[in-house]
C-alpha positions in Angstrom: -90.6 220.0 96.7 -86.8 219.8 97.3 -84.4 217.1 97.9 -81.3 217.0 98.2 -79.2 216.4 95.6 -77.3 213.0 96.5 -80.1 211.0 95.0 -79.4 212.6 91.9 -76.2 212.0 91.7 -76.5 208.8 92.9 -78.7 207.9 90.1 -76.4 209.3 87.7 -73.8 207.0 89.6 -75.3 204.3 89.2 -76.4 204.5 85.2 -72.7 205.0 84.4 -71.6 202.3 86.8 -74.5 199.7 85.4 -75.0 201.5 81.8 -71.6 203.2 80.9 -70.7 206.5 80.1 -71.9 207.0 77.2 -74.8 205.8 78.6 -75.4 208.5 81.0 -73.6 211.2 78.4 -76.8 210.6 76.1 -79.2 210.7 79.1 -77.9 214.3 80.1 -78.4 215.6 76.9 -81.6 214.9 76.5 -81.9 216.0 79.8 -83.2 219.7 80.5 -80.5 222.9 81.5 -81.8 222.7 85.1 -80.7 218.8 85.4 -77.2 219.2 83.6 -76.8 222.2 85.8 -77.7 220.3 89.1 -75.5 216.9 87.9 -72.3 219.3 87.6 -72.8 221.7 90.1 -74.4 220.9 92.9 -72.8 219.0 96.2 -74.7 216.1 97.7 -76.3 218.4 100.3 -77.6 220.9 97.8 -81.7 221.2 97.5 -82.8 220.4 94.4 -86.6 220.2 93.2 -88.0 216.4 92.9 -89.2 217.0 89.6 -85.5 217.0 88.3 -84.2 213.8 89.5 -87.3 212.2 88.7 -86.8 214.1 85.1 -83.4 212.5 84.5 -84.5 208.7 86.0 -87.5 209.2 83.5 -85.3 209.5 80.8 -83.6 206.4 82.0 -86.3 204.4 81.9 -87.2 205.5 78.7 -83.9 205.3 77.2 -82.5 202.0 78.9 -85.4 200.9 80.4 -88.7 198.5 79.4 -91.3 201.5 81.0 -91.8 199.7 84.2 -90.3 201.5 87.2 -87.0 198.7 87.3 -84.3 201.5 86.7 -86.2 203.7 89.4 -86.5 200.8 92.0 -82.4 200.0 90.4 -81.6 203.4 91.2 -83.8 203.8 94.7 -81.9 200.3 95.8 -78.3 201.6 94.9 -78.7 205.1 96.7 -80.0 202.9 99.4 -76.7 200.9 99.5 -74.8 204.0 99.2 -75.9 205.6 102.1 -76.8 203.1 104.7 -74.9 199.7 104.4 -71.5 200.7 106.7 -73.7 202.4 109.5 -76.7 200.1 109.7 -74.5 197.1 109.4 -72.6 197.4 112.6 -75.3 199.4 114.7 -77.5 196.4 113.5 -75.4 193.4 115.0 -74.8 196.0 117.9 -78.4 196.1 119.0 -80.2 193.6 117.3 -83.6 195.6 116.6 -84.3 196.1 112.9 -87.5 197.7 114.1 -85.1 200.2 116.2 -83.3 200.7 113.1 -86.3 200.8 110.6 -87.9 203.4 113.0 -84.8 205.5 112.9 -84.3 205.9 109.4 -88.3 206.7 108.4 -86.9 209.1 110.8 -84.4 210.9 109.0 -87.1 211.8 106.2 -86.8 215.1 106.3 -83.4 215.3 106.9 -83.2 214.6 102.5 -87.0 215.5 101.6 -88.7 219.1 102.5 -91.8 217.9 102.2 -93.9 214.8 103.6 -93.1 212.0 106.2 -92.1 208.5 106.8 -94.0 206.3 109.2 -93.1 202.7 110.6 -96.5 201.3 110.4 -95.7 197.6 111.2 -93.1 195.7 111.8 -92.8 191.8 112.5 -90.6 189.2 111.4 -92.0 188.3 108.5 -92.8 192.0 107.3 -92.2 195.5 107.6 -95.0 198.1 106.5 -94.2 201.8 105.5 -96.3 204.8 104.7 -94.9 208.6 103.2 -97.8 211.2 104.2 -98.5 215.2 103.1 -96.0 215.0 99.9 -98.4 217.5 98.1 -98.1 216.3 94.7 -96.9 212.6 94.7 -94.9 211.2 91.5 -95.0 207.2 90.3 -90.9 207.5 89.2 -90.2 208.9 92.8 -92.3 206.4 94.2 -90.7 203.6 91.4 -87.1 204.7 93.4 -88.7 204.8 97.2 -89.9 200.9 96.9 -86.0 199.8 95.9 -84.8 202.0 98.6 -87.3 200.3 100.8 -86.2 196.6 99.2 -82.1 197.4 100.2 -82.7 198.4 103.7 -84.7 195.1 104.1 -81.6 193.8 102.7 -79.4 196.2 104.4 -81.4 195.3 107.9 -80.5 191.5 107.4 -83.8 190.3 105.7 -83.5 187.4 104.0 -86.2 187.1 100.7 -87.0 190.6 100.9 -89.0 192.3 98.7 -90.8 195.3 98.9 -94.4 195.8 97.3 -95.8 200.0 96.7 -98.8 198.2 98.1 -101.1 201.8 97.8 -100.4 204.5 96.0 -101.6 208.5 96.1 -99.8 208.7 92.2 -102.1 206.1 91.0 -105.1 207.6 92.9 -105.1 206.0 95.9 -105.0 207.3 99.1 -102.1 206.4 101.1 -98.7 205.5 99.9 -97.9 202.4 101.7 -94.9 200.2 100.9 -94.6 196.3 102.4 -91.0 195.4 103.0 -91.7 190.9 102.9 -89.2 189.4 104.2 -87.5 187.1 107.3 -86.4 190.0 109.6 -83.8 188.7 112.7 
C-alpha cells in the first residue's frame, strides 16, 4: 500500500515538536535508508510505502512510548489537526451538519491512500461509526494512527468529550476495521 508522504512528514514534525530534535534525529538514525530518504527528499504529495510510515511510528513508539500505540494515536491526531482544522471549522459553522463533513472526509480516503476505502456507517448526535475496507495487508500501527485521526476529526467537528475506539481490527484477526467515535456531536 502506498500513502502520501504528508503522513510521514507530519509524524516527524510531531516527534520533533513533542520530544525534541535529538529524539527525531535518533529515530531517523535507527530507521531504514528508505525512511530517511523519504523524510529528507519527499514533498507532501509524493507517494511512498505505508511500511515506511509504520516503521517511523514504530521506532518512535519503541523509543519514546510504552508500546500501547499512544504515540501512533497522537501522531494520527496531530496529522488530522494539521490537515483539517481550518477547513472544517469554517465549513462546519456555515452548514452545521457534522454527518455531511464526516461523509466528505471519508470520501477523500483515496486522495491519501492508494488502497482501500473509508465509509461512514452511522452518525448520530452521540457517535460516529467508521469502517476502513479492502486493505490487503492491514497494519496495527496504521490502525493506531487512524484511531488518533478519527478522534481528532471528531474534535474538529465540534464533538464534546470525544474519544475514538478501534472496536474491530483486521490486524488483530477480526473480520473488519471499525472505529466508534463517541462524543456529543452538534
